[in-house]
N, C-alpha and C positions, 0 to 999 in steps of 0.2 A: 035561458042565458048560457054563455059559454062555460064549459067545465075543463077547457084545455087552453094552453098558451103556447104559441110558437114565437121564439125570439131570435132575430137574425143578427149575427155578428159578422160584418162584411170584410174583415181584415185577413190577409194571407201573407205568408212569406214570399210566395211566388204565384204566378197565374198558370194554372194547368191549361194545356192547349185545347181541351175539350169542354171546358166549363163555361156556361153562360149565366151562372147565378150572379147576383149583385155582389161585387167584391172589389177590393182595393189593396194594393201593396201596402203593408202596415207601416213601413219605415216613413217617418215624418208625419204620420197622420195624427190628428187630435183624438186619440182613442178614449181618454178619460172624459173629454167633452162629449163624445158620442154616448158614453155610458150614462152620463148625467142627463142628457137629452132623452135617452131611452127610459130612464126612471120617470121623467116628467110625462112621457107618453103613457107609461103604465098607469100613473096616477090619473091622467085625463080619461083614459078608456074605462078604468074602474069606476070613476065618478059618473061618467055618462051612461055606462052599461054595467051596473053592478053584477058581479058573477055569482054563480053558485059556488059550492066548494070545488076547488080546482083539483081534478083527478090526474091530469098529465101536463107536464112541461117539457118542451123540446127546444134546446138551444142549438141552432144550426148555423151554417155559414156558406161561404167563407170558412174560416178556421177558428172556432171559438177558443180552442186551447192555445192560441197564440197570445191570449191575454196573460198578463203577469199575474202572480198570485194575489197581489194587492187589488188589481182590477177585477179579478174573479170574485174576491171577497166582497167588493162593492156591489157587483152585479147580484150575487146570491143574497146579500142582505136586502137589496132593493126588492127582489122577488118575494122574500119572506115577509118584508114589511108591508107590502101592498096587496098581495093576493091571499085570500083565505084558503090555505092548502088543506086538502084532505089528509088524514093521518096516513093513508096508504098511497099517497101521490106517487106516480111514476115520474121520476125526474131524470131526463135524458140529456146528454150533451154529446155532440160530435167531437171526435178527437183524432188528430193526425199524429201518428206515432213519433215523428221526429220532433214534435213540440211537447212531448210528455216526459216527465221525470217523476221520481217518488214524491217530491215535495208538492208538485202540482196535483198529483192524485190525492194526496192528503188534503189539500185545499178543497178539492171537489167533494171529497167524502165529508169533510167538515161542513161544507156549504149545503149539504142535503142531496147531492147527486147520488142516485142509486142505480143508474143505468148508463153504461158507456157504449158509444157507437164508434168503432174505429174504422177509419177510411183506409182499407187495405188495398182493394181493387184487384190485385193479382200478386202471386208469389214468384212470377217470372221476372227476373232482374232486367232482361231485355225489354219487356213490355212496360215495366215500371219506368224505365228511362224514357220510352216513347211517350208515356202519359205525363211526363214532367213531374213525377212524384219524387219527394225528397227523402223517402225512408227506405230502409232495407227490410228484408224478411226477418232478420235477427232482431231489429228494433220492434217489430210487431210482436214477436214471441216474448221479448223482455217486458214490454208494456203490459201485456195480458197476464204474465206471471206476477208482476208487481201488483196489478189490480186485484188479482185473486188473493194474494197475500194480505192485502189491506181490507179484505172482506167484501169486495164487489162480487156479487153473485149473478148479476144480470148483465151480460156482455154480448154485444152484437158486433158483427163485422160486415162491411160493404164489399162486395165483389162485382167486377164488371166482366162482360163477355161481348163477343163481336168486335174485338179490338183489332187494330191493324196488325196483320201478320200472325194473329193468334190461330192456333190449331186446336183441334179437339183434344189432342194429347197434352198440349200445354194447359188447357182448361182443366183436364182431369188431374194433372199434377197439382194445380192450384187448389182444387177441391180436396185432394188428399191431404195437403198441408193444412188447409182450413179445419178439417175434421180432427187433426191432431191437437188443435187448440182447445177443444171441448168447450166451445162457447155455446150460449143458450139461444142465439138468434143469428140468422144470416140473411142479409138483403142482397139480391143479385139484380144488376141493372144492365140492360143492353145499351151499348154505346149509341148515343143519338148525336148526329152531326147538326149542331145548332148554328144558325146564321150569326156571324159576327165573331166566331171563335177562330183560332189559328187552324184547327182541324178543318173547319169549313173552307178556309182559303185553299188548303191543300187538296181537299175534295174537289173544289171547283177546277183546280189545275190538274186533276186526275193523278195526284201524287200521294193518295192515301189508300194503301192496299188493304181494303176491308175484305173480310170473308164474304162469300156470296150468301144471299138470303137463306138458301137451303141449308148451308152449314150453320148459320146462326140459329135456325130452328132446331137443328140437331144439338147444338150447344145447350139450348134451353131444355130440351128433352133430357139430355145428359144430367143437367143440374137437378131437374125434378126427380129423376130416378135415383140419383145419388143421395139427395136430401132425404127422400122417403126411406131408403135403405139404412140410413143412419139415424132414423127416428125423428126427423124434423117434419112438422106439419106445414103443408103449403096453404097458409091461411089467407093470403092476399097475393095479388099478381106477382109482385117482386119479392115477397117476404116468406121466410120459413122460420119456424120456431119449435123448440122442444115444448112438449105439453106444459101449459101454464105460463109460458114466457112470450106469448104473443104481445106485441107492442100495443099498449092501450092508446098511445097517440096515433099510431098508424090506423087503428080501428076507428078513431074519431073521424078521420077523413073518409074512410071506407064506408062508414055508416051515415055520412052526410050530416054529422053533428057540428054544432057551432064551436068556434075557437077564435081567440084573439090572435092577430098577426102583428107583431111589434118589431120595429126597426126598419131601416132602409131596405126597400125591395120586398118586404114581407107582405104576404097575402093573408087576409082574415075572412071570417064568416060570422057575422053578428046580426041578430034579429032578421035572419033570413036574407041578408044582403051580403054579397061578396065584395070585398074591397082590396085595393093594393096600394101600398105606400110608394 
């Protein structure tokens, strides 16, 4: 039976031009109704397929940190009420820097979150604008400083490469800035042009100046070399961690172990059957 839970929060402030995940602009959406339905789905899945002790929880999106503190409290209480959590459960949540303040970090800490995954993508302001991101590098630094002050010791950041007009020098500068943050985990993803996105339309019109494949390969080689030189273990294709900080949730997927997928658009794997909402 599953020992891991993925929960999808599909709401965002804006739609990034490269994103093909299930998401909706949050303004005017019945967010609380969604969370109530999500709780019912948790109860149903647990009654149908009783779990073992849950060793990892990952709340992704969308932008989970767009939830208000009250909405977060409801979600965290639902999780603790319904799932039998292991004493050392890894409890992760994706966080966008522009949606974070000290109060929200306190809410997450109180709710049991012990691992934060910040969507940084790049420290190049020009590329941040191209990606439609709403944060600045300063906001990233502030969020991570606040999180450390509040006792969060397991902090991950996401970075992207193979971006339009990105150079090796720009990527090296982003990596240099990332290492200054002294986080425990870094995920690096090559930009994928997914059908139905704004970037896909630009690509079809030959208006998306992507780096050639050879340069993209050089970028990944640069990432691997830089990560190794800074003490990060390359434990999974896109993921690097300091020793002891490998994501248990990532390893659930990597080892083909079962997990609940909850929420709109979520995928799960229960009783050797893969399913999608």
